[in-house]
N, C-alpha and C positions, 0 to 999 in steps of 0.2 A: 352058633350065636355067641358073641363075646360076652362072657359073664363077669368080666373084670369090673370091680367097683370103681366108679368114677365120681368126682365131686359134682353136687347139684349145681344148677345154674346160678343160684343165689349164694353159694358158699364162697369162702375166701379162695382166690386163685392159688393153685399149687405152685410154689417157687422154691428157691433154695433155702429160704428161711421163713419161719412162721412166727409172727409176733405173738407172745403169750397173751398179752392183753387183748389183742384182736381176736384171738381164739376164744376167749371167755365170752366175748360179746357177739359171737357169730353162732346163732342157734342152728344154722344149716350145715354145720360141720359134719362131714360124712362119717357114719359109724357102721360097723359091720352089720350086714343084713342077717336076718334070721336064717337058720340052717336050711339048705335046699339041696337039690340033687346035683349041684355042680361038682366038678372034680376037685379033690383036695387041694391041688396046686393053685386053684383060683384064689382060695382064701389066703394062701401064703404069699401070692404076688401082690395082692391089694395093698398091704402096708408099704411095700417097696415103692409103689407109684405115688403114695400120698405122704411119704416120709419127708422130714425136714432135712436141712443141709447136713445135720449131724449123723443121720442114718441112711441117707440116699446112697444108691450105688455110685461108686466113684471109680469107673474103669481106669486101669493103670495108664492106658494110652492117652487119657485126658490129664494125666498127672503133670502139671507144669514143672514140678521139681525134677522129674525124670527127663523131660524135654530139655530143661536147663542144663542138667548134667551132661547130656549128649552134646549140646551146642558148645558148652564151655570146654569140654575135653577136646572136641574137634578143633576149635579155635586155638587152644593151647598147643595142640600137636602141630598144627600148621605153622604157628608162630615159632615154636621151638625148632622145627625143621629148617625154617628160614635162618634163624640165628645160628644153628649148627653149621649150615653151609657157609655163611658169611665168616664165622670164626675159622673154619678150615681155610678159607681164602686169605684171611688176614694172617693166619699162622704161616702159610706158604710164602706170603710177601715178606713177613718179618724174617723168616729163615733166609730168604734170598738176599735181603738187605744186609743182614748180619754177615753173610758170606761174601759181601761185596759185589753182588751182581747188580748191574744197572737196572734190570727189569724189576727187581724187588723194590728199589727206591721209587721207581715211577708208579708202580701199582699200589704201594702201601697206603699212600695218602688217600686215594680214591676209595679203596676197600675199607680203610678205617673209618672214613666219613660215612660210608654206607652203613656199616655196622653201628656206628654211633646213632644214626637216625633211627635204625630199627630198635635199638635199646630204648631210646627216648619215647618211642611210640608203644612201648609195652602195655601200658594201662589201657590203651584203646584197642589193641590188636590181639591180646593174649587171652581174651575171654574172662578176665578177672580172677584167674586162678594161678597165675605165675607171678611170683614176687620179684623184688629187686635183685635177689640172689639167683634168679632164674630157676627157682625151685617150684615144682608143681604141687598143688594141694588139691586132692580129689574131693569134690563136694564141699569145698570150703573156700571162702574168698581169700585173695592174696593179703598177706599181713605186712604192716609197716612196723619195723622195730625202732624203738626210741629209748632215750634215757631222760630222766628228770634231773636238771642241774642241781647239785648239792644233796641229792637223795641217794645215799649208798648205805651198805650194810654197816661199815665202820662208823659212820656218823650216827646212825640210829643206835648202835650198841653203846657208843660213848654217851649219848643223851638219855638212855633208858634209866628208869622207866619213863616212857613218854607216850602220849596218845596224839594221833594226828587225824584230822578230818579232811577228806578229799571231796571235791565236787568237780563236775564237768559241765560247762554250759552256762556259767555265770551264777548269780545269786539264786536263781530259780531252780537250780539243779539239786538233786538229792545230796545230803551230807552223809558221807560214808566214813565211819570212824574205825581206826585200827590202833590197838595198844601193843607196845613193844616192851618186853622185859629184858633186864640186863643179861640173863644167861641164854638168850636166844642165839642160835647159830645163823649164819647167812642164809642157809637153806630154809630155816624156819621163818626168817624175816621175809624172804621172797614169797613163801607160801602164804603168810598172813596178808601181804599186799595183794597177792593174786586173788584170794577169797574176797577181800574187801572191795576191789575194783571190778570184779566180774560183773556186777549188775549194770555198770556203764560200758560194758563190752571192752574193757581193758584188762589184759592179763599180764602177769609178772613172773619172772624167773631169773636164773643166773646164766650169764654167758660163759664162754669157755675160760675166761679169765676170772670168773667168780664175781663179776660185777652185776648189780641189779639191772635188768633190762626189761622193758615193757613192750607189749605188742598190742595192736588193734587193727581191725580191718582197714585197708587203704581208703575205703570210702568214708570211714569214720575218722580218719587221721586229721583232716582240717579242723573238725570240731574239737578234738582232743588237744591238738597243738595250740589252738587259740583260746581254749576255755578251761583247761585244767587248773585247779587252784588247791592250795593247802592252807589249813587254818593257821593264822599267824603270819603267813607269808603272802597271802593273796595269790594272784595268778603267777605260776612258776614258768620258768623257761624250759623248753624241751629241745632235745637234739636228736634228729633222725640219725640212725645208725647207717653208715655208708656201706654199700656192698663190699664184699671181700676183694673183689677184683674191679679195678677201674678200667672199663672198656670204652670210655668216652674220649680218652686221650692217648691213643696208641701211635707209635711210629715216630715220636719225637725224642730228642735227647741223644746222648752218646751211646757207645756200644753197650755199656753196662745197662743203661736205661732200656735199650732195645731188648736185651736178654731178659730183663725183668718183665717187660711187656709180653714177651713170648711165654714165660712161665705162667703169667696170669691168664693168657689166652688158653693155654693147655689145661689149666685148672678149671677154667670156665667151661671148656668143652666137656670135661668129665662130668661136671654138674648138669650140663644140658643133656648129655646122653642119659643120665639117670632120670632126668625129668621127662625126656622123650619116652622112656620105657614106662614110667608111671602114668603119663598121659595116655599112651596107647592102651595100657591095661584098663584104665578108667573108662576109656571110650568103648573098648570091647565089652566090659561089664555092663555099661549103660545101654549099649546097643542090644545086648542079649536080653536085658530086662524088657526093653521096648518090644523086641520080637516075641517074647513070651507072653506079652500082654495083649496080643491080637484078640479082637472080639469075635465071638461066635455069632451066628445069625440071630439067635435068641437074644444075646446080649445087645446086639445092635438095635433090634426092634425095641427093647425096653429103654435103652439109652435115647433112641430117637424120640420116643413118646415123652420121656422125662424132659428132654431138651425142648420139645415143642411146647410143653406145659409151662416151662420156665420162660420161654420166649413170649408167651401170651401175656405175661405180666409186664408192667412198666415201671416197677420200683427200682431203686438203686441196687438192692441186693441181687435181683435177677440179672440186671445189666452186668454187674461185677462177675457173677457166675458164668455168664455167656462169654464175656471177653476173656476171662481167665482160661476157659475151656478151649478157646480158639487160638491161643498163643502157640505158635509153632506148627499149626496144622496146615500142611501144604495141600495144593490141589491134587497132587499125586496120591497123597494119603486118603483124601476124600474119595477119589475115584476107586482106590483099592478097596475101601470099606463098602462102597456101593456095589462093588462086584460080588460081594458075599450074598447079596439078595437073590 
């Protein structure tokens, strides 16, 4: 006989969240029964079934973050493989054209055009984790690098002591203040800016030339570009940092321009190879975590009952929990889990 504690018919339905106020007004909330002869594990499992979202079981295979990591790494690797193949093709055509071969001249334009289209489609095809430099970032969104016109270390050192207030998103955004002293180094200035702007998801640092450079997630870039403001200056102009290699305009110009294009293609290939390795490693790690998170038959039974209890409710929190759990769950996955029964 199943001795697991279950909520009474008049109690609040069990779902992913329990409203504190509702709990106080519900006299029928289930409480532990008096000691009886049931096995000890019965009492231990009862709180699990009645727990709120903060303490319920969250099997790793329902972890949308893990599923997202797998999907992102898979898309990134496929995209980078395609870019690498096209770069190799453009490299061969450039070498042939520089050597004066007619076939190189014929093929270069079409291959360069194909590569340019693939580069332009990066944001839509690379899983959101490959930036404009074709660098892969595991578990993090691709970043947009940019500069703020007129804001550099030398200007702040000359104006110090000075305090600036930053905001993103118009007058309604938070005002973030940063003070700069005369004896601060460029590294310290960049660090102060980084800590100040972190709450609005903008980071700061120095580039290879020692200039102040900012980064934000590509998805956040339009809001930052159109809405960043500094006290006393209002909205300021920003400039996106261009990729090191220009892969959108290859194959034109004289012999020297073609040799420069070839150098850029070779450098881009080196970066893509490193990114391929990083994406493959990330995919292997995420796939391993997913494989290790397989449910046992007992886990599956508990999860199924929790899921059914949540599905019986009709509030927004329950709907959110159900839809989040089902993201990325394929038919094959469901059949595999059912096979454990």
